[in-house]
C-alpha positions as CSV (number, residue, x, y, z in Angstrom):
1,P,-173.3,160.3,184.5
2,H,-175.2,158.3,187.4
3,E,-173.2,160.5,190.1
4,I,-174.5,163.6,188.2
5,I,-178.2,162.2,187.6
6,N,-178.3,161.5,191.0
7,K,-176.9,164.7,192.4
8,S,-178.8,167.2,190.0
9,G,-180.7,165.5,187.7
10,A,-180.8,164.3,184.3
11,E,-182.1,167.8,182.7
12,V,-178.9,169.4,184.0
13,L,-176.7,166.7,182.5
14,R,-178.8,167.3,179.1
15,L,-178.3,170.7,179.7
16,W,-174.4,170.3,180.2
17,A,-173.9,168.4,176.5
18,A,-176.1,171.1,175.0
19,A,-174.0,173.7,176.4
20,V,-170.2,172.3,175.8
21,D,-168.4,172.9,172.4
22,Y,-167.9,169.6,170.9
23,T,-165.6,170.5,168.2
24,E,-162.9,170.8,171.0
25,D,-161.9,168.6,174.0
26,V,-165.4,168.1,176.4
27,R,-164.6,169.5,179.5
28,C,-166.6,168.8,182.7
29,S,-166.0,169.5,186.4
30,D,-167.9,170.6,189.3
31,E,-167.4,174.4,188.7
32,I,-168.4,173.7,185.7
33,L,-171.4,171.7,186.2
34,S,-172.7,174.1,188.9
35,R,-172.9,177.1,186.3
36,V,-175.5,174.6,183.8
37,V,-177.3,174.2,187.4
38,D,-177.9,177.9,187.9
39,A,-178.5,178.0,183.8
40,Y,-181.1,175.2,184.6
41,R,-182.6,177.1,187.6
42,K,-182.6,180.0,185.0
43,F,-184.4,178.4,182.6
44,R,-187.1,176.8,184.5
45,N,-187.9,179.9,186.6
46,T,-188.7,181.9,183.3
47,L,-191.2,179.7,182.7
48,R,-192.5,179.4,186.0
49,Y,-193.1,182.8,186.1
50,T,-194.1,183.4,182.7
51,L,-197.0,180.3,183.5
52,G,-197.7,181.8,186.8
53,N,-198.7,185.1,185.0
54,L,-201.1,183.0,182.9
55,D,-203.3,182.2,185.5
56,G,-207.1,182.6,184.2
57,F,-205.9,183.6,180.5
58,D,-207.5,181.8,177.7
59,S,-205.3,182.8,174.4
60,K,-208.4,182.0,172.4
61,T,-210.6,184.9,173.7
62,D,-208.4,186.9,175.9
63,A,-205.4,187.6,173.4
64,V,-204.6,190.9,172.2
65,S,-203.5,191.4,168.3
66,T,-200.1,192.7,167.8
67,D,-200.7,196.0,166.5
68,A,-203.0,196.5,169.1
69,M,-200.3,195.9,171.4
70,L,-197.9,198.5,173.9
71,E,-194.8,198.7,172.3
72,I,-192.9,197.1,174.8
73,H,-194.4,193.8,174.1
74,R,-193.9,193.9,170.0
75,W,-190.2,194.7,171.7
76,A,-190.1,191.2,173.4
77,L,-191.7,189.5,170.5
78,A,-189.2,190.9,168.2
79,N,-186.5,189.6,170.3
80,L,-188.2,186.0,170.4
81,D,-188.2,186.2,166.6
82,Q,-184.5,186.8,166.4
83,V,-184.0,184.3,169.0
84,T,-186.3,181.6,167.4
85,E,-184.1,182.3,164.0
86,K,-180.6,181.7,165.5
87,V,-181.9,178.8,167.5
88,L,-183.2,177.0,164.5
89,Q,-180.2,177.8,162.9
90,G,-178.0,176.0,165.8
91,Y,-180.3,173.1,165.3
92,Q,-180.1,172.8,162.1
93,N,-176.3,172.7,161.6
94,Y,-175.8,170.7,164.8
95,D,-174.5,173.8,166.8
96,F,-176.2,173.0,169.9
97,Q,-174.1,175.5,171.9
98,S,-175.3,178.4,170.0
99,A,-178.5,177.5,170.4
100,Y,-178.0,177.1,174.2
101,N,-176.6,180.6,174.2
102,A,-179.3,182.1,172.4
103,L,-182.2,180.9,174.6
104,Y,-179.6,181.8,178.0
105,H,-178.9,185.5,176.6
106,F,-182.7,185.8,175.9
107,C,-184.2,184.5,179.5
108,T,-181.2,186.2,181.7
109,V,-181.0,189.5,179.4
110,T,-183.6,190.1,177.6
111,L,-186.6,188.8,179.8
112,S,-185.2,188.5,183.3
113,A,-182.9,192.2,183.5
114,R,-185.4,194.1,181.1
115,Y,-188.6,192.6,180.1
116,F,-190.2,191.5,183.3
117,D,-189.2,194.0,185.4
118,I,-190.8,196.4,183.3
119,I,-194.2,194.9,183.1
120,K,-194.3,193.7,186.7
121,D,-196.5,197.0,187.2
122,R,-198.8,196.3,184.7
123,L,-199.3,192.8,185.3
124,Y,-200.0,193.1,189.1
125,I,-201.9,196.6,189.5
126,M,-203.7,196.9,186.1
127,A,-207.8,195.6,186.2
128,P,-207.2,192.1,185.1
129,K,-209.1,192.8,182.0
130,S,-207.5,195.7,181.1
131,K,-205.7,196.2,177.4
132,E,-202.1,196.7,179.3
133,R,-202.4,193.5,181.1
134,R,-204.5,191.2,178.3
135,S,-201.2,192.9,176.2
136,A,-198.7,191.8,178.3
137,Q,-200.3,188.3,179.0
138,T,-200.7,187.9,175.2
139,A,-196.9,188.6,174.8
140,L,-195.8,186.2,177.7
141,Y,-198.1,183.2,176.3
142,R,-196.6,183.5,172.9
143,I,-193.0,183.6,174.6
144,T,-193.8,180.4,176.8
145,D,-195.3,178.7,173.9
146,S,-192.3,179.5,172.1
147,L,-189.7,178.7,174.6
148,C,-191.3,175.2,175.6
149,R,-190.9,174.0,171.6
150,L,-187.2,175.7,171.4
151,L,-185.9,174.2,174.4
152,S,-187.7,170.8,174.4
153,P,-184.4,169.2,172.6
154,I,-182.6,170.4,175.3
155,L,-184.9,169.8,178.8
156,A,-187.1,167.1,177.2
157,F,-188.8,166.7,180.7
158,T,-189.0,170.6,182.0
159,T,-190.6,171.8,179.1
160,D,-193.3,168.8,178.6
161,E,-194.2,169.7,182.4
162,A,-194.3,173.9,181.2
163,W,-196.5,172.8,177.9
164,E,-198.8,170.8,180.3
165,N,-199.6,174.0,182.2
166,L,-200.0,176.3,179.5
167,P,-203.6,177.3,179.4
168,G,-205.3,176.4,176.6
169,Q,-203.3,174.0,175.1
170,D,-204.8,171.3,172.8
171,V,-201.4,169.5,171.8
172,A,-201.0,166.4,174.4
173,S,-197.2,167.1,174.5
174,V,-194.6,169.5,173.6
175,H,-192.6,166.6,171.6
176,I,-195.4,166.2,168.8
177,A,-195.5,170.1,168.2
178,E,-193.8,171.9,165.7
179,F,-190.7,174.4,166.5
180,P,-192.3,177.7,165.9
181,K,-191.4,180.1,163.0
182,A,-189.7,183.1,163.0
183,E,-192.2,186.1,161.5
184,A,-190.8,187.5,158.5
185,A,-191.0,191.2,159.6
186,D,-188.3,194.1,159.4
187,H,-188.1,195.1,163.2
188,S,-185.1,197.3,163.1
189,A,-186.6,200.5,163.6
190,L,-188.4,199.1,166.8
191,M,-185.2,197.6,168.2
192,A,-183.4,200.7,167.5
193,A,-185.7,203.1,169.4
194,W,-185.5,200.5,172.6
195,D,-181.8,200.2,172.4
196,R,-181.8,203.8,172.7
197,L,-184.3,203.7,175.5
198,F,-182.4,201.2,177.5
199,A,-179.1,202.9,177.0
200,I,-181.0,206.2,178.4
201,R,-182.5,203.3,181.5
202,D,-179.0,202.5,182.2
203,E,-178.0,206.0,183.0
204,V,-181.3,206.6,185.2
205,L,-180.7,203.0,187.2
206,K,-177.1,204.2,187.7
207,A,-178.5,207.8,189.3
208,L,-181.1,205.9,191.2
209,E,-178.7,203.6,193.0
210,E,-176.4,206.6,193.8
211,A,-179.5,208.5,195.1
212,R,-180.2,205.4,197.0
213,N,-176.9,204.7,198.6
214,A,-176.9,208.4,199.7
215,K,-180.3,207.7,201.4
216,Q,-182.3,210.4,199.4
217,I,-184.6,207.3,198.5
218,G,-185.6,204.0,199.1
219,S,-187.5,202.0,197.0
220,S,-187.3,203.3,193.4
221,L,-191.1,204.0,193.4
222,E,-189.9,207.0,196.1
223,A,-188.2,209.2,193.1
224,K,-189.2,211.3,190.2
225,V,-187.0,211.1,187.8
226,V,-186.2,214.4,186.0
227,L,-184.1,214.1,182.8
228,T,-182.6,216.8,180.6
229,T,-181.6,216.3,177.1
230,D,-180.6,217.7,173.8
231,A,-183.7,219.0,171.6
232,E,-183.9,215.9,169.3
233,T,-183.6,213.5,172.3
234,T,-186.5,215.5,174.2
235,R,-188.7,214.9,170.9
236,F,-187.7,211.1,170.9
237,L,-188.4,210.9,174.9
238,L,-191.6,212.7,174.4
239,N,-193.5,209.7,171.9
240,Y,-192.6,207.4,175.2
241,F,-193.5,209.5,177.8
242,E,-196.3,207.4,178.8
243,E,-193.9,204.4,179.0
244,L,-191.2,206.7,180.9
245,R,-192.4,205.8,184.6
246,Y,-192.6,201.8,183.4
247,L,-189.5,201.8,182.0
248,F,-187.4,203.6,185.2
249,I,-189.8,202.0,187.6
250,V,-190.0,205.3,189.8
251,S,-193.5,207.3,190.4
252,Q,-193.1,210.3,188.2
253,V,-190.5,211.4,185.3
254,E,-190.2,215.2,183.8
255,V,-188.3,215.7,180.4
256,H,-186.5,218.8,179.9
257,E,-184.6,219.9,176.8
258,G,-181.1,221.3,177.2
259,D,-177.4,221.0,175.9
260,A,-176.6,217.0,177.0
261,L,-178.2,214.2,179.0
262,K,-178.3,215.0,182.8
263,V,-180.4,212.8,185.1
264,E,-181.5,214.4,188.7
265,I,-183.6,212.0,190.9
266,R,-186.0,214.1,193.4
267,K,-188.3,212.8,196.0
268,A,-192.0,211.8,194.0
269,D,-194.8,214.7,194.3
270,G,-197.7,213.4,196.4
271,S,-198.8,210.4,198.7
272,K,-197.9,206.9,198.5
273,C,-201.0,204.5,197.0
274,E,-201.6,202.0,199.5
275,R,-202.1,199.4,196.6
276,C,-199.6,199.8,194.1
277,W,-196.9,201.8,195.9
278,N,-196.5,204.8,193.4
279,Y,-196.7,208.1,194.4
280,S,-199.3,210.1,192.9
281,V,-200.9,213.8,193.7
282,R,-204.3,212.0,193.2
283,V,-204.4,210.3,196.4
284,G,-207.2,211.2,198.6
285,E,-209.5,212.5,196.1
286,F,-211.5,209.2,196.0
287,E,-214.1,209.1,198.5
288,K,-214.6,205.3,198.5
289,Y,-210.6,204.5,198.7
290,P,-209.1,207.5,199.9
291,T,-205.4,205.9,200.3
292,V,-205.4,204.9,196.4
293,C,-204.2,206.4,193.3
294,E,-206.0,207.2,189.8
295,R,-205.2,204.0,188.5
296,C,-205.7,201.7,191.4
297,I,-209.1,203.4,191.3
298,E,-210.4,202.0,188.1
299,A,-209.3,198.5,188.5
300,L,-210.6,198.2,192.0
301,G,-213.8,199.3,190.1
302,E,-213.4,196.6,187.3
303,I,-212.7,194.2,190.1
304,E,-215.9,194.9,191.9
305,K,-218.0,194.8,188.8
306,A,-216.5,191.5,187.9
307,A,-217.3,190.0,191.8
308,A,-220.8,191.4,191.7
309,A,-221.7,189.7,188.2
């Protein structure tokens, strides 16, 4: 234990103890510990990312109600509810491995590979007090708060350090806070819709990668995605049309009705916005800032007003 603590820290040893299946022979090796170190970094970096995007956020005055949130944020919180349920069940049954696995999957797949990528644009580009950005920050606040509580038995020091940096926190330590409770709500329709969207997203990301390899595009923001889908899928996608460019991380999306799913990648129309790097046909329209797009002109207006005040 002292060798591991001196080399990697006590938190890694704690995480290893939670991750192993104690119903069998318990194994420990450099390779196993290396994987645990990677997992620790993932948990720590997840908390660092969420806290970094909560700068200036006051949960008492800036939070958006769940009903008023964009659907992508409600999807993330529905996933958080499911994870909370699994983790608390794991702790209750002394099944620490299942609690660890649920938290690890949530941080690596749900958050890192999907949610964080999709909300990045709104967090960094939209006006600081816009509904879109505040909605994202509210979800991040609730995710961070719950993650600190759920991870606290496993990562005692890391979670307490994160808790101290959570804005507007009244409780002195995470270890005297209570576990979060999962909302008793039916999220099945929401989850099914987003499972379908992510399945389509996987096909789009594959096509974008092929276009990138063929030197057709550089960054995905240089692309316009043209989707051809059957009638029912077209109607489904049109309900989420405003979300699609953020979901695929491209500048423009078109949806056409056809026989089966087909993904075509074209060069985006218009010029590159100097501020958000998205392409828009409206760049050049605005006299005050001729090099930015229609979204950025609104954000810059709000930032200037706040600075003047």
